[in-house]
N, C-alpha and C positions, 0 to 999 in steps of 0.2 A: 504494500500500500504506500502511495506517495502522499506526502504532507503538503497541502496547499495552504499558504498563509497570505492573508489579504491586507497589505499595508495601504495607508491613506496618503502618506507623505514619503519624500525621499529618505528622511531620517528613519522612519519606520521600516522602509525597504532595506536599509543597511542592517537593521537589527534582524530582519527575517533572513537575509542572506547570511549573516554571521551565524545564525541559529541553524543553518543547513536545511532550511525548508527546500523541498524539491521544486516547488512551483511558487514563484512570487506573483501574486495575483493583485494587480493594482485596481483599486476601486475607490469610490467616494461614498462612504456610509451616510453622509448627510443627504444623499439623493435616493436613499432606499436600499433595499436588500442587495441589489446588484447595480448600485449607482455608478455611473460613468465618471471617471476622473478626467483631468485635462491633459492635453498633449504635452504641455510643458512640465508636467509631473511624470508622465510615462517615459518620455525620451531619456532623461538622465538616469532613471531607474533601469531602462534597457541597457545602457552602457555599463552599469554596474553588474547587472545579472549576467550578461553575456561574456563577462570576464571569467565566469565560472562555468566551465563546459558542462558540468553535470546539472546545472540549474536552468529552469525554463521560466519564461515570462508570459503572464496572462494579463488580459485586460477585459473588463466588463464594459458593455455598451448601454447598460441600464435595464430597468424593468420596462421593456419596450411596449408601446401601443401597437394596435393592429394597423400599422402603416408600413408595408413591406419596403417601399422606396426609402423612407426615412431610416428604417433599421439597416438597410443595405449600405447607405451612405455612411452611417455611423460606424458600421463594421469596417468599411473601407478605410475610414479615418484611423481606426485602431490598427489595421493591417500596415498602414504606412509607418507606424511607430516600431516596426520590426518585432512584433510580439509573436510568440509561439502558439498561444491559444487566444481565442476570442469567445467570451461568454455572452449569450443572448438570453435575457430573462423574458419568458413568454407571459407578460402581464396582460396584454390587450386581446389577443385572439381568443374567441369564445367557442370555437369549434375546432375539431381536429383538422379539417380541411384548411381552415384559415391559418392555423399554425404551420401546417406543411407548406402552404404557399409562401408565407413569410420566410420560413427557414430556407426554402429552395432559393429564394431571391437573395438572401444574405450569403448563402454558401456559394452560389454562382459568382457573385460579386467578389468575394474574398478569394476564391480559388483562381479566378481569372487574373487577379493581381499577384497572388503568391500561393501556389498549390500546396506548399508545405505547411501553411498555417492550419492549425486544428480548430474546428468550430464546435463549440459546446452549446447544446440545447439545454437550457435550464428552466425548470418549473418549480412549483411550490407545494410542499407537503400540506400546508394549511390552505388548500385551494378553496374550500367552502367559504371561509371568512375573508379570504383575499380576492374572491370572485375570479378565480382562474380555472384553467382546465384541470381535470383529474390527473394527478402525476403519473398514474399507471398508464396513461396514454402516451407518455413521453417516448418510450422506446420505439413505438411504431412511428411516431412523428419523426424521430431521429433517423430511423431506417429509411423511410420514404424520401426524406430530404437529403439523405446521404451525409449526415453529420458524423463527426468523429467521436464525440463524447456526449453522454447524456447525464444530466445532473438534477438532483432534487435538493432544494434549499428550503428555507421558510421565508415567506414574504413579509410578515409582521414580526418585528424584533421586540418582544415584550416579556422575555423571560421564558417563554415556552420553546421547546426544542423539537427537532425532527421526530423523536420517538413519542412525543405527545400526540402526534397526528397520524403516524403510520406505524402499524405493528410490525414485528419482526417478519411475520409471514407476508405482509404487503410489501415490505422492503425487499424481501427475497424474490417476490414475484416481479418487482421492478427490475432488479438486477438480472434475474434469469432471462427476462424478455430482451434486455440489452445484449446480454452475452450470446444469446441465440442468434442475434443479428450481427454479431461481430463488432459491437460498439463498446468503447470504454465507458466505465461508470464512475460517478462521483457522488458522494453524499456530504451534505453540509446542513447547517441550520441550528445554530446555537449549541453545537456539540463540543465536548471537551474530554478531559482525561477520564471522567466517570463513565463515559460511553465507549471507551476503547475495547473492553471485553466483547460487547455486542458487535462493534465494528469489525473486530477480528473474526468473529463468527460469520459475518456477512461478506467480508473481503471485497469491498469496492476497490477499484483501481486507485482512486484518489479520495482523500479526506480533506474537506475544506474548513478552515477556522479563521475567525478574527477575534471575537469577544473573548474566547477561551485563553488567548495569549495576551490580553490587555489587563491592566490593573482593574480589580474589582469586576472582572468580566464585562467591562463597559466598553462596547464597541465604538461609542461616540466620543466619550470624554476620557477614557482610560488610556494611559501610555502603554504602548506595546513593550513587553518585557522579554528580554533574551532568555532568562531562566525558564520562563513558561514554555517557550518554543523548544528549547533543548529538552525539557522534561517530557513534553508531548511526543517529540520525535523519538526519544528513547523508549517510551512506552509502546509506540507503534512498532518500532524496530524489534523490540523484544519478542513480539508475537509474530514476526515475519517468517 
């Protein structure tokens, strides 16, 4: 399992890099679960990350509305920053067909620019209260759109976590669906060290965190802590 850590600033990215996070995922938590950051933040982080051959760079483009052209241009902007992964949060599409259309548009745009960039379809475990698609539809959306990775996060950050909304059996169903389609998997959503045993049982390819490695588990106001990243990385590696 790879550890994805989501810094907000260049200084936080330096901490995540020093903590040996496998994927440095630049986001803006002030703009939501998968809030997009600015190019002038992503670019200096890209230079730092790609000095380390084993680490990869990811960028989110937001909890996107059902506007395929808007999403595609946002993804293209991220691709020009030389990222390895682009994460797309399916906030707006309310049907599977609409989500597939949006993701196909994004993926075509990104791959025409740089075929090596990995596109991540991200949805939300708390779909009922966040008014989004059932996350169990995500593997099929990713398959039909030819995405590289499919991810479940939580949309509302209020202390509840991934496991409050999806049981182990539902998460296994999600993972199995993606694996059958040959798509990489990622789990996130206010998860931390306490959830590592369950995550080791599920074995997603990627585990994503932010709040868990910040002071007081506060993803907005807490400073990112090197010790927390190191501890979490060690816990994950122990079960590898």
